[in-house]
C-alpha positions in Angstrom: 0.0 0.0 0.0 1.3 3.4 -1.0 0.1 6.6 0.7 1.2 10.2 1.1 1.1 12.4 4.3 0.4 16.1 4.1 0.8 18.2 7.3 -1.1 21.5 7.1 0.5 24.2 9.1 -0.7 27.8 9.7 1.5 30.3 11.5 -1.3 32.3 13.2 -2.9 30.7 16.3 -5.1 32.6 18.8 -4.2 30.4 21.8 -0.6 29.7 21.0 1.1 32.3 18.7 3.4 30.8 16.0 2.5 27.3 17.1 4.2 25.4 14.3 7.5 26.9 15.2 7.3 26.2 18.9 10.4 24.5 20.2 10.1 20.9 21.3 13.4 19.4 22.4 15.4 21.6 20.0 13.2 21.2 16.9 10.1 23.1 15.7 6.9 21.4 16.4 5.9 21.0 12.7 9.3 19.2 12.1 8.6 16.8 15.0 5.2 16.0 13.5 6.7 15.4 10.0 9.4 13.2 11.5 6.8 11.1 13.3 4.8 10.8 10.0 7.9 9.7 8.1 8.1 6.7 10.4 4.6 5.6 9.2 6.0 4.2 6.0 4.4 6.9 3.8 5.8 7.3 0.3 6.3 11.0 1.0 5.6 13.5 3.8 5.1 17.1 2.9 4.2 20.1 5.0 1.7 22.5 3.5 2.2 25.9 5.1 1.0 29.4 4.8 4.2 31.3 5.7 7.8 31.4 4.4 9.1 31.1 8.0 7.5 27.7 8.4 8.8 26.6 5.0 12.3 27.8 5.9 12.2 26.0 9.3 11.2 22.8 7.5 14.0 23.2 4.9 16.6 23.7 7.6 15.7 20.2 8.9 15.3 18.4 5.6 11.5 18.3 5.6 9.8 19.1 2.2 7.3 22.0 2.5 4.9 23.7 0.1 3.9 27.3 0.4 0.1 27.5 0.0 -2.3 30.4 0.1 -2.7 32.2 3.4 -6.5 32.6 3.1 -7.7 29.0 3.2 -10.7 28.6 5.5 -9.7 25.1 6.7 -7.0 22.6 6.7 -8.8 20.5 4.1 -8.8 23.4 1.7 -5.1 23.7 2.2 -4.7 20.0 1.6 -6.7 20.3 -1.6 -4.3 23.0 -2.9 -1.3 20.8 -1.9 -2.7 17.8 -3.8 -2.9 19.9 -6.9 0.7 21.3 -6.5 2.0 17.7 -6.0 0.1 16.4 -9.0 -1.3 13.4 -7.2 -3.6 11.0 -9.1 -7.2 10.9 -8.1 -6.9 7.5 -6.5 -3.8 8.4 -4.4 -4.3 8.0 -0.7 -3.5 11.1 1.4 -3.4 11.3 5.2 -3.9 14.6 6.9 -1.7 14.7 10.0 -2.4 17.8 12.0 0.6 20.1 12.5 0.0 20.2 16.3 0.3 16.5 17.0 4.0 15.9 17.7 3.2 12.7 19.7 1.2 11.1 16.9 1.8 7.3 16.7 3.2 6.5 13.2 1.3 3.1 13.3 -2.0 5.0 13.7 -1.2 7.1 10.6 -0.6 3.9 8.6 -3.7 2.2 10.1 -5.9 5.1 8.9 -4.5 4.9 5.4 -4.9 1.1 5.3 -8.5 1.3 6.4 -9.4 3.7 3.5 -7.5 1.5 1.0 -9.8 -1.4 1.9 -13.0 0.6 1.9 -14.0 1.6 -1.7 -17.4 2.6 -0.3 -15.9 5.5 1.7 -14.5 8.8 0.6 -12.6 9.2 3.8 -11.3 7.4 6.9 -10.7 8.7 10.4 -9.9 7.5 13.9 -11.6 7.2 17.3 -11.0 5.6 20.6 -13.3 4.7 23.6 -14.1 7.3 26.2 -13.9 6.0 29.8 -14.2 9.3 31.6 -17.4 11.0 32.4 -15.9 14.5 32.5 -14.5 13.9 29.0 -17.9 12.7 27.8 -19.5 16.0 29.0 -16.8 18.2 27.6 -18.0 20.1 24.4 -14.4 20.4 23.3 -14.2 16.6 23.0 -15.9 15.6 19.8 -17.9 12.4 20.0 -19.1 10.2 17.2 -21.4 7.2 16.6 -21.0 4.5 13.9 -23.1 2.1 12.0 -22.6 -1.7 11.9 -19.9 -1.3 9.2 -17.9 1.1 11.3 -18.9 4.1 9.2 -19.6 7.4 10.9 -23.2 8.3 11.4 -22.7 11.6 13.2 -20.1 13.7 15.0 -21.0 16.0 17.8 -19.8 18.1 20.7 -22.9 16.9 22.6 -23.1 13.8 24.7 -23.8 11.0 22.2 -25.1 8.4 22.4 -27.3 9.1 25.5 -28.5 6.2 27.7 -32.1 7.1 28.1 -33.2 4.7 30.9 -30.4 5.1 33.4 -28.2 7.5 35.3 -25.7 9.6 33.3 -22.7 7.5 34.2 -24.3 4.5 32.4 -23.4 6.3 29.1 -19.9 5.2 29.8 -19.9 1.4 29.5 -21.0 -1.6 27.5 -24.6 -0.4 27.2 -23.5 2.5 24.9 -20.2 2.6 23.2 -18.9 6.1 23.5 -16.2 7.2 21.1 -13.9 10.2 21.0 -13.0 11.4 17.6 -9.3 11.8 16.8 -8.5 14.5 14.1 -6.6 12.2 11.8 -8.0 11.8 8.3 -7.3 9.8 5.2 -8.7 10.9 1.8 -8.5 9.9 -1.8 -6.9 12.8 -3.7 -9.9 13.1 -6.1 -12.3 13.7 -3.2 -9.9 16.3 -1.7 -10.0 18.2 -5.0 -13.8 18.2 -4.8 -14.1 19.1 -1.2 -13.7 22.9 -1.4 -16.6 23.1 -3.9 -19.0 21.4 -1.5 -21.4 23.7 0.1 -20.9 24.0 3.9 -23.8 22.4 5.7 -26.1 23.8 8.5 -24.9 21.0 10.8 -21.3 22.0 10.1 -22.0 25.6 11.0 -23.9 24.6 14.2 -21.3 22.2 15.5 -18.2 23.9 13.9 -17.1 20.4 12.7 -16.0 20.3 9.1 -16.4 16.5 8.7 -20.2 17.0 8.9 -20.1 18.6 5.5 -18.9 15.2 4.2 -21.8 13.4 5.7 -24.3 16.1 4.7 -23.4 15.5 1.0 -23.9 11.8 1.3 -20.3 10.7 1.4 -19.2 8.0 3.9 -16.4 8.1 6.4 -14.8 4.8 7.6 -13.7 4.8 11.3 -10.7 3.0 12.7 -11.2 2.4 16.4 -7.9 2.5 18.1 -7.4 0.3 21.2 -5.2 3.0 22.7 -5.6 6.7 23.4 -3.3 8.8 21.1 -0.8 11.2 22.6 -2.1 14.7 23.4 -2.0 17.5 20.8 -0.9 21.1 21.4 -3.6 23.8 21.6 -2.5 25.9 24.5 0.7 26.9 26.3 -0.2 24.3 29.0 -0.4 21.6 26.3 3.0 22.7 25.0 4.6 22.3 28.5 3.2 18.7 28.8 4.5 17.7 25.4 7.9 19.2 26.1 8.0 17.1 29.3 7.1 14.0 27.3 10.0 14.6 24.9 12.4 15.4 27.7 
């Protein structure tokens, strides 16, 4: 199986300024992410960035980087431009590894690509893991999802789904109702990525602020790989950065 990894990276960040360039053990975070992705067995790993400073930092450490438009509304739009710049065939598999996931497991990247390779009925694949903490279940910053019998996503939400109607709230965590946390790792076919920016954003996407709901709204299917392990934490805030630096130390 051959697949490509593209790491979208945007310099501006409201909670952590210049996040892609944040130092983690002597290397910029985006370089750490790319290095982890390279260990997945991908045919190529490319950073798609919006600023020459990110491109220069990648070049300094031998990581290929494309300079893309600065006005993309989402990471998927940036990936679509990168797919065009790379000239990938429509059936090429592309994994989107977020630029703020320096602890991403390379095996998980490969698992996501492999799932999509075996699911011609799906336009995308993504990852989830079981939630076993009630506070996490209640947290609107934790995106939950539910699947059908074929492990295809039915819906993604910031709300508590599924809800156990006939019992106390903690019963939502347990065998009666499988509760899954979405992990922001995606695999696409390049042809679908090219089409994605032209799809009209859906009302559900606007309500939940979840881009993947646009895919479901337009009738496309998303295969879900359920990981037995919780992936390493991403970096959204200064406090997250401290934790990740400690992990590398």
